[in-house]
C-alpha positions as CSV (number, residue, x, y, z in Angstrom):
1,M,-40.9,-158.6,-13.1
2,L,-38.9,-159.0,-9.9
3,T,-35.3,-160.2,-9.8
4,A,-32.5,-161.3,-7.9
5,A,-28.6,-161.5,-7.7
6,G,-25.5,-163.2,-6.5
7,T,-22.2,-163.8,-6.8
8,I,-20.5,-167.1,-6.2
9,E,-16.7,-167.3,-5.1
10,R,-15.0,-170.5,-5.6
11,T,-12.9,-170.1,-2.2
12,A,-15.9,-169.1,-0.1
13,G,-16.9,-173.0,1.4
14,I,-19.0,-173.6,3.7
15,G,-17.9,-177.3,4.4
16,P,-18.1,-180.8,2.7
17,V,-21.3,-182.4,1.8
18,D,-21.5,-185.6,3.9
19,R,-23.2,-188.0,2.3
20,R,-25.2,-188.6,5.3
21,L,-27.2,-185.5,4.6
22,F,-29.6,-187.3,2.7
23,G,-30.8,-190.0,5.3
24,A,-34.5,-191.1,6.1
25,F,-36.3,-192.8,8.9
26,V,-38.3,-196.0,9.5
27,E,-40.2,-196.7,12.4
28,H,-42.7,-199.3,13.8
29,M,-45.4,-197.2,12.9
30,G,-48.6,-197.7,10.8
31,R,-47.7,-199.2,7.6
32,S,-43.7,-198.0,7.7
33,V,-42.6,-201.4,8.0
34,Y,-45.6,-203.8,7.3
35,T,-46.6,-202.9,4.0
36,G,-44.3,-200.2,3.3
37,I,-40.8,-202.4,3.2
38,F,-41.9,-205.2,3.9
39,E,-44.7,-207.6,2.4
40,P,-44.2,-211.3,1.8
41,G,-46.6,-212.1,-0.7
42,H,-46.8,-208.9,-2.5
43,P,-45.8,-209.6,-6.5
44,T,-42.5,-207.9,-6.4
45,A,-41.8,-209.2,-2.9
46,T,-38.1,-210.7,-2.7
47,P,-37.3,-214.1,-1.0
48,E,-36.6,-212.3,2.4
49,G,-40.3,-210.2,2.0
50,F,-39.1,-207.3,1.1
51,R,-41.0,-205.1,-1.4
52,G,-39.1,-204.9,-4.3
53,D,-41.0,-201.5,-5.8
54,V,-40.0,-199.9,-2.6
55,L,-36.6,-200.8,-3.2
56,D,-36.0,-199.3,-6.7
57,L,-37.8,-196.5,-5.6
58,V,-35.7,-195.6,-2.7
59,R,-32.7,-196.8,-4.7
60,E,-33.7,-194.2,-6.5
61,L,-34.7,-191.4,-3.9
62,G,-30.9,-191.5,-3.2
63,V,-31.2,-192.4,0.3
64,T,-28.0,-192.7,2.3
65,V,-28.5,-193.7,5.9
66,V,-32.0,-195.0,7.4
67,R,-32.3,-194.7,10.8
68,Y,-34.0,-197.4,12.5
69,P,-36.5,-198.1,14.8
70,G,-37.8,-195.6,16.0
71,G,-38.8,-192.7,17.1
72,N,-41.2,-193.0,20.0
73,F,-41.7,-196.6,19.3
74,V,-37.9,-197.6,20.2
75,S,-38.2,-196.0,24.0
76,G,-40.7,-199.6,24.4
77,Y,-38.7,-201.5,22.4
78,R,-37.0,-205.1,23.6
79,W,-34.4,-205.6,20.6
80,E,-34.7,-209.2,21.7
81,D,-38.1,-209.8,20.4
82,G,-37.1,-208.9,16.7
83,V,-34.4,-211.7,16.6
84,G,-34.5,-215.5,15.8
85,P,-37.2,-218.0,14.3
86,V,-40.1,-215.2,13.4
87,A,-42.7,-218.2,14.6
88,D,-41.2,-217.6,18.3
89,R,-41.2,-214.0,18.0
90,P,-43.6,-212.3,20.6
91,T,-46.3,-210.0,19.6
92,R,-46.4,-206.7,22.2
93,L,-48.0,-203.5,22.7
94,N,-46.5,-200.9,20.5
95,L,-47.2,-198.1,23.3
96,A,-46.1,-194.9,21.4
97,W,-48.5,-195.7,18.5
98,H,-51.3,-197.7,20.6
99,T,-51.2,-200.6,17.5
100,L,-49.6,-204.1,17.5
101,E,-46.4,-205.0,17.0
102,P,-45.8,-208.3,15.7
103,N,-42.4,-208.2,15.8
104,E,-41.9,-210.2,12.1
105,F,-39.7,-207.5,11.2
106,G,-36.5,-206.7,13.7
107,L,-32.9,-205.7,13.2
108,D,-31.2,-208.6,11.1
109,E,-34.3,-208.4,8.6
110,F,-33.5,-204.5,8.7
111,I,-29.6,-204.7,7.9
112,R,-30.6,-207.2,5.2
113,W,-33.1,-205.0,3.7
114,S,-30.4,-202.2,4.4
115,A,-28.2,-204.1,2.2
116,Q,-30.1,-204.4,-0.8
117,A,-31.4,-200.6,-0.6
118,G,-28.0,-199.8,-0.5
119,V,-27.9,-197.5,2.7
120,E,-26.3,-197.4,6.2
121,P,-28.1,-198.5,8.7
122,M,-28.5,-196.1,12.1
123,L,-29.7,-198.0,14.8
124,A,-31.1,-196.0,18.1
125,V,-31.1,-197.7,21.7
126,N,-33.9,-198.2,24.2
127,L,-32.8,-195.5,26.8
128,G,-36.6,-195.3,27.8
129,T,-37.6,-198.6,30.0
130,R,-34.0,-199.8,29.4
131,G,-30.5,-198.9,29.3
132,V,-26.8,-199.5,29.7
133,Q,-26.7,-203.5,29.9
134,E,-29.7,-203.9,27.0
135,A,-27.4,-201.1,25.0
136,M,-24.3,-202.9,25.2
137,D,-26.4,-206.4,24.3
138,I,-27.6,-205.1,21.0
139,L,-24.2,-204.0,20.2
140,E,-22.6,-206.8,20.9
141,Y,-24.9,-208.9,19.4
142,A,-25.1,-206.8,16.4
143,N,-21.2,-206.0,16.2
144,H,-18.7,-208.3,17.6
145,P,-17.7,-211.0,15.0
146,S,-18.4,-214.2,17.2
147,G,-17.3,-216.2,20.2
148,T,-19.7,-214.7,22.6
149,T,-23.3,-215.7,23.3
150,L,-24.6,-212.8,22.1
151,S,-22.6,-212.6,19.1
152,S,-23.3,-216.9,18.4
153,E,-26.6,-216.2,18.3
154,R,-26.6,-213.6,15.4
155,I,-24.8,-215.7,13.8
156,R,-27.4,-218.4,14.3
157,N,-29.8,-216.5,13.1
158,G,-27.9,-216.3,9.6
159,S,-25.7,-213.8,10.0
160,P,-22.5,-215.1,10.3
161,S,-20.8,-211.8,9.5
162,P,-20.9,-208.7,12.2
163,H,-23.4,-206.3,10.7
164,D,-20.8,-203.4,11.9
165,V,-23.5,-200.6,12.3
166,R,-21.6,-197.6,13.0
167,L,-24.2,-194.9,13.8
168,W,-26.0,-195.7,17.2
169,C,-28.7,-193.0,18.7
170,L,-28.5,-192.8,22.6
171,G,-32.6,-193.0,23.0
172,N,-35.1,-190.7,21.3
173,E,-36.9,-187.5,21.9
174,M,-36.0,-188.0,25.8
175,D,-37.3,-184.3,26.3
176,G,-40.7,-184.9,25.4
177,P,-43.5,-185.7,28.2
178,W,-44.9,-188.5,25.4
179,Q,-42.0,-190.2,25.6
180,V,-42.1,-193.4,27.5
181,G,-39.2,-193.4,30.1
182,H,-39.3,-189.5,29.8
183,K,-36.3,-188.0,32.1
184,S,-35.2,-185.0,32.9
185,A,-32.1,-183.4,31.4
186,D,-29.8,-184.2,34.1
187,D,-31.2,-187.7,34.5
188,Y,-30.9,-188.1,30.9
189,G,-27.1,-186.8,30.3
190,K,-26.2,-189.5,33.4
191,L,-27.4,-192.2,31.7
192,A,-26.2,-191.1,28.1
193,A,-22.7,-190.7,29.3
194,Q,-22.7,-194.2,31.1
195,T,-24.2,-195.6,27.9
196,A,-21.4,-194.1,25.3
197,Q,-19.2,-195.2,27.9
198,A,-20.2,-198.7,28.0
199,M,-20.9,-199.0,24.6
200,R,-17.6,-197.6,23.5
201,L,-16.0,-200.4,25.8
202,V,-18.0,-203.3,23.1
203,D,-16.9,-201.4,20.0
204,P,-14.5,-198.1,20.6
205,D,-15.2,-197.2,16.7
206,I,-18.9,-196.7,17.1
207,E,-20.4,-192.9,16.2
208,L,-23.4,-191.7,18.9
209,V,-25.8,-189.3,19.0
210,A,-26.9,-187.6,22.3
211,C,-30.7,-186.6,22.2
212,G,-31.1,-183.1,21.5
213,S,-34.6,-181.3,21.5
214,S,-37.7,-183.0,19.8
215,S,-38.3,-178.8,18.6
216,R,-37.3,-175.5,18.9
217,A,-40.7,-174.9,20.0
218,M,-40.3,-177.0,23.1
219,P,-40.0,-174.7,26.6
220,T,-36.8,-176.8,27.3
221,F,-35.2,-176.0,24.2
222,A,-31.3,-175.2,24.3
223,S,-31.4,-175.6,28.4
224,W,-32.2,-179.1,27.6
225,E,-28.8,-179.2,25.2
226,A,-26.7,-177.3,27.9
227,T,-27.2,-179.8,30.8
228,V,-27.1,-183.0,28.5
229,L,-23.9,-182.1,27.0
230,E,-22.2,-181.0,30.2
231,H,-22.6,-184.6,30.9
232,T,-21.8,-186.4,27.2
233,Y,-19.8,-183.7,24.9
234,D,-16.7,-185.7,25.7
235,H,-18.4,-188.7,24.7
236,V,-21.2,-188.5,21.8
237,D,-20.0,-186.9,17.9
238,Y,-23.5,-185.9,17.7
239,V,-26.1,-183.8,18.9
240,S,-29.4,-184.1,17.4
241,L,-32.4,-182.0,17.1
242,H,-35.8,-182.7,15.2
243,A,-38.7,-180.4,13.1
244,Y,-41.9,-180.6,11.4
245,Y,-43.9,-178.1,9.9
246,E,-46.9,-177.8,8.6
247,N,-49.5,-175.3,6.6
248,H,-51.8,-173.7,9.2
249,D,-53.9,-172.2,6.1
250,D,-51.3,-169.7,5.5
251,A,-48.9,-170.8,2.5
252,A,-46.9,-167.5,2.9
253,S,-45.5,-168.3,6.3
254,F,-45.3,-172.1,5.2
255,L,-43.2,-171.3,2.8
256,A,-41.0,-169.0,5.1
257,S,-40.9,-171.9,7.8
258,A,-37.1,-173.0,6.6
259,V,-36.1,-169.5,8.5
260,D,-37.1,-171.4,11.6
261,M,-35.0,-174.4,10.7
262,D,-32.1,-172.3,9.8
263,A,-32.4,-170.3,13.5
264,F,-33.0,-174.2,15.3
265,I,-29.8,-175.2,13.8
266,D,-27.9,-171.7,14.6
267,E,-28.9,-171.7,17.9
268,L,-28.4,-175.4,18.7
269,V,-24.7,-174.8,17.2
270,A,-24.3,-171.9,19.7
271,T,-24.9,-174.0,22.5
272,C,-22.9,-176.7,21.6
273,D,-19.8,-174.2,21.8
274,H,-20.5,-172.7,24.9
275,V,-20.7,-176.0,26.6
276,K,-17.3,-176.8,24.3
277,A,-15.9,-173.5,26.0
278,R,-17.1,-174.2,29.3
279,L,-15.3,-177.8,29.4
280,R,-12.4,-176.3,27.6
281,S,-12.9,-178.7,24.8
282,K,-11.0,-179.1,21.6
283,K,-13.5,-180.9,20.1
284,V,-16.4,-179.5,17.3
285,L,-19.6,-181.0,17.8
286,K,-21.7,-182.6,15.1
287,L,-24.9,-181.8,14.5
288,S,-27.6,-184.7,13.4
289,F,-30.9,-183.6,12.2
290,D,-32.1,-187.1,12.4
291,E,-36.3,-185.9,12.1
292,W,-37.3,-183.7,9.4
293,N,-40.5,-183.2,7.6
294,V,-43.2,-181.6,6.7
295,W,-46.1,-183.1,9.2
296,Y,-49.9,-182.4,9.1
297,Q,-49.7,-182.7,12.9
298,K,-53.1,-180.8,13.6
299,G,-54.8,-183.8,11.5
300,Y,-53.3,-186.2,13.3
301,Q,-54.0,-185.0,17.0
302,S,-58.0,-184.8,16.3
303,T,-57.9,-188.6,14.8
304,P,-59.0,-191.1,17.6
305,K,-56.3,-193.7,18.7
306,P,-56.5,-196.6,16.5
307,V,-58.0,-199.9,18.3
308,W,-55.4,-202.4,19.0
309,E,-53.9,-203.6,15.7
310,E,-51.3,-204.3,13.4
311,A,-49.6,-201.5,10.9
312,P,-53.0,-199.5,10.6
313,H,-53.0,-196.8,8.2
314,L,-51.7,-193.7,10.3
315,I,-50.9,-190.1,9.5
316,E,-50.4,-190.8,5.5
317,D,-50.4,-187.5,4.3
318,D,-50.8,-186.4,0.7
319,Y,-47.9,-183.9,0.0
320,S,-48.9,-181.3,-3.1
321,V,-46.6,-178.7,-5.3
322,L,-46.7,-176.4,-2.2
323,D,-45.7,-178.9,0.2
324,A,-42.6,-180.4,-2.1
325,V,-41.1,-176.7,-2.7
326,V,-41.0,-176.1,1.8
327,V,-39.4,-179.8,1.8
328,G,-36.6,-178.0,-0.9
329,S,-36.4,-175.3,0.9
330,Y,-35.3,-177.6,4.4
331,L,-32.6,-179.2,1.5
332,I,-31.3,-176.0,1.0
333,S,-31.1,-175.0,5.1
334,L,-29.1,-178.5,5.8
335,L,-26.7,-177.4,2.8
336,N,-26.4,-174.2,4.0
337,H,-24.8,-175.7,7.3
338,A,-23.0,-178.6,5.9
339,D,-19.8,-177.6,8.0
340,R,-21.9,-178.6,11.4
341,V,-24.8,-180.6,10.2
342,T,-23.3,-183.9,8.7
343,V,-26.1,-186.2,9.2
344,A,-29.9,-185.8,8.3
345,C,-32.7,-187.9,7.8
346,Q,-35.8,-187.1,6.3
347,A,-39.2,-188.7,8.6
348,Q,-40.2,-190.8,7.4
349,L,-39.5,-193.1,4.2
350,V,-42.8,-195.1,3.2
351,N,-46.3,-194.4,3.9
352,I,-45.9,-192.5,7.0
353,I,-45.5,-188.3,6.1
354,A,-43.0,-190.4,3.6
355,P,-42.0,-189.5,-0.4
356,I,-42.8,-193.1,-1.5
357,R,-46.6,-194.4,-0.6
358,T,-47.9,-197.9,-1.5
359,E,-51.2,-200.0,-1.1
360,K,-50.9,-203.2,0.2
361,G,-50.7,-205.8,-2.4
362,G,-50.6,-203.1,-5.2
363,P,-48.4,-200.2,-6.6
364,A,-45.8,-198.0,-5.1
365,W,-45.9,-194.1,-5.9
366,R,-43.7,-191.0,-5.6
367,Q,-45.4,-188.4,-3.8
368,T,-44.2,-184.3,-4.7
369,I,-41.4,-184.3,-1.8
370,F,-39.9,-187.2,-3.6
371,Y,-38.6,-185.1,-6.5
372,P,-36.4,-182.2,-4.5
373,F,-34.7,-184.6,-1.9
374,A,-33.9,-187.0,-4.9
375,Q,-32.7,-184.0,-7.1
376,V,-30.8,-182.6,-4.0
377,A,-29.3,-186.0,-3.4
378,R,-27.9,-186.6,-6.8
379,H,-26.4,-184.0,-7.3
380,A,-25.0,-182.4,-4.0
381,R,-21.9,-183.1,-4.0
382,G,-18.3,-181.8,-3.3
383,Q,-18.4,-178.9,-1.3
384,A,-21.3,-176.9,-0.2
385,L,-20.7,-172.7,-1.3
386,V,-21.8,-169.5,0.3
387,L,-24.1,-167.9,-2.3
388,P,-25.3,-164.9,-0.9
389,L,-28.4,-163.4,-2.7
390,V,-30.0,-159.9,-3.2
391,S,-33.7,-161.0,-3.2
392,P,-36.7,-159.3,-3.3
393,Q,-38.9,-159.4,0.4
394,I,-42.2,-160.9,1.2
395,G,-44.0,-160.7,4.3
396,S,-45.2,-163.5,6.2
397,D,-47.4,-163.6,9.6
398,A,-45.0,-166.1,11.3
399,Y,-41.6,-165.3,10.4
400,G,-41.8,-161.6,9.6
401,T,-40.1,-160.5,6.3
402,V,-38.1,-163.0,4.6
403,P,-36.3,-163.3,0.8
404,A,-38.4,-164.2,-1.5
405,V,-35.4,-166.6,-2.9
406,T,-33.6,-169.0,-1.0
407,C,-31.3,-170.7,-2.7
408,A,-27.7,-173.6,-1.9
409,A,-24.5,-174.5,-4.1
410,T,-22.6,-177.1,-4.5
411,I,-19.1,-177.6,-6.1
412,D,-17.4,-181.3,-7.2
413,P,-14.4,-180.4,-8.7
414,Q,-13.4,-184.1,-9.6
415,H,-16.7,-184.2,-11.1
416,Q,-16.4,-180.4,-12.4
417,R,-19.8,-179.3,-11.6
418,L,-21.7,-176.9,-9.8
419,A,-25.4,-177.5,-8.7
420,L,-27.9,-174.5,-7.9
421,F,-30.8,-175.6,-6.2
422,L,-33.2,-172.6,-6.1
423,V,-36.4,-172.3,-4.1
424,N,-39.0,-169.0,-4.8
425,R,-41.3,-168.5,-2.1
426,D,-43.2,-165.6,-4.3
427,Q,-46.8,-166.8,-5.0
428,N,-47.6,-164.1,-7.0
429,G,-45.2,-164.4,-9.6
430,P,-41.7,-165.3,-11.4
431,I,-38.3,-163.6,-10.3
432,E,-35.6,-163.2,-12.5
433,L,-32.4,-164.4,-11.1
434,E,-28.9,-163.4,-12.2
435,V,-25.5,-165.6,-10.6
436,D,-22.2,-164.4,-11.1
437,L,-20.3,-167.4,-11.9
438,R,-17.0,-166.8,-13.2
439,S,-14.8,-167.4,-10.2
440,V,-15.9,-170.8,-11.1
441,G,-15.5,-171.3,-14.5
442,A,-18.7,-171.9,-15.2
443,G,-19.4,-173.7,-19.2
444,E,-22.2,-174.9,-20.0
445,I,-25.8,-175.8,-18.3
446,L,-25.9,-179.7,-18.2
447,T,-29.2,-179.9,-16.1
448,H,-32.2,-178.0,-15.3
449,S,-35.2,-178.8,-14.0
450,V,-38.3,-176.9,-12.5
451,L,-40.9,-178.4,-9.9
452,S,-44.0,-176.2,-10.4
453,D,-47.6,-176.2,-11.3
454,P,-50.5,-173.4,-11.7
455,D,-52.1,-175.6,-8.9
456,M,-49.8,-175.5,-6.0
457,H,-52.1,-177.8,-4.5
458,A,-51.7,-180.4,-7.1
459,A,-50.9,-184.1,-5.6
460,N,-49.7,-187.6,-6.8
461,S,-51.9,-190.6,-6.2
462,A,-52.2,-194.4,-6.4
463,T,-54.5,-193.8,-9.4
464,N,-52.5,-190.7,-10.8
465,P,-48.8,-191.1,-9.6
466,D,-47.3,-188.7,-12.2
467,R,-49.6,-185.6,-11.6
468,V,-46.4,-184.0,-10.6
469,T,-43.3,-184.5,-11.9
470,P,-40.1,-181.9,-12.5
471,K,-40.2,-180.5,-15.7
472,A,-37.1,-179.1,-17.9
473,G,-36.8,-175.7,-17.2
474,D,-36.1,-173.4,-20.4
475,G,-34.9,-170.4,-21.0
476,A,-31.5,-170.4,-18.8
477,V,-28.5,-169.1,-19.8
478,I,-24.8,-168.4,-19.1
479,D,-23.5,-165.1,-21.0
480,G,-20.4,-163.6,-20.1
481,G,-19.7,-166.1,-16.7
482,R,-23.6,-164.9,-15.5
483,L,-26.2,-167.2,-15.4
484,R,-29.7,-165.9,-16.0
485,T,-32.7,-167.7,-15.6
486,V,-36.8,-166.7,-14.2
487,L,-37.8,-169.0,-11.2
488,P,-41.7,-169.3,-11.6
489,P,-43.9,-168.6,-8.4
490,V,-43.5,-171.4,-5.9
491,S,-41.3,-173.6,-7.7
492,F,-38.2,-175.6,-6.7
493,S,-35.3,-175.4,-9.5
494,T,-32.3,-177.4,-10.1
495,L,-29.6,-176.4,-12.3
496,V,-25.9,-178.5,-12.9
497,I,-23.3,-176.3,-14.6
498,G,-20.1,-177.9,-16.2
499,T,-16.8,-175.9,-14.7
500,T,-13.4,-175.6,-15.6
């Protein structure tokens, strides 16, 4: 059997694990909103029309922040369409996704849904077809207590207290030619800086995210950020990055794809720090990885555009064990960059490339990718630690030679818990792992779960919602302060260990 080994040093911290790392994303796209989180008349619907079964699953998933309303959708969105009496709201063309938008669900509904789901709202403003004034207006509507026309309108619409939204995205993927209102880096940077300054006059305590690259593969990557940040560095708190991956009939490369995510983060950090040096700034910019997931884009791109209709089925990918293990490796990458990545949103939450799926009028169920997210969101607390491993190497056509085992560790001194998250990328067999835990005072193993299956293409469905679930691990032992366990092939494992 192949072996891997590593040592944890309690003092080798990466950074605190920000709870905002466990975010999600809801966009007016396909069935993400309508028959996803919102379905009046559903057997589980709340009085507001929110699907109760989905709310339960969102809480179980452990989501902490949700980005809304887009995504590409926001670049053509008039936020005023989604407030006020529903009967008076207009139906508009959703140009981003070639559908009809009835605006039955809007800002106030999202805030109320967020409160019931127990998540922090993260709002995006339209800097595609709109600009500074509209951004100030939605912020005033959302956050100003009372006494102005817009705050009074919010109160009339049933929200006497301010929504108090702290996190705001200055547009979405403005580097992309597909984006309504796409701009050059220079034009976007100037607009984002102007918008940021104006929004802070309305509410100086908000946190702002500038648009970075929508993919590391974009031809403008890094030069886009450098130009945008020359304008915005002193006015924003985060810069965004987005990444989607898929299996191009090459499981080895797919399993290795987190190395691309690692490189994307490292290169963006270097770009931010270059601008910091050029501007002689003392501020260290954080990253918001506010769209990431597995997305089978090849299938979506080969599908004809839907006719103009409301809430069509759109990119409702079915996820396998293989997909879940890869998602686990992305979560590991985020934890291993906890010093700079402090906001992250898996895209999306329900139906659209999502951990949760629903049927209209019917059940909701967990996809395979639900489980690694829920495990990490539940157990990754306190401080992320460096966990260097000596691991067997495996080859991949897309990314070269990579470690067979990728891992992350967190320590929570308050609750005396050490959490290990481990992925075995090897398709050919198990790997025996030994980790020296003496510096953390390791005690007993409190939790050991493994997500794997003899059929790595197995998936859950409405008719078989529990085909794939994590199973209790066995055989792991701590002896003389050293953990020994076996990682099955193509697996995601979680171990929680008591510490002194």
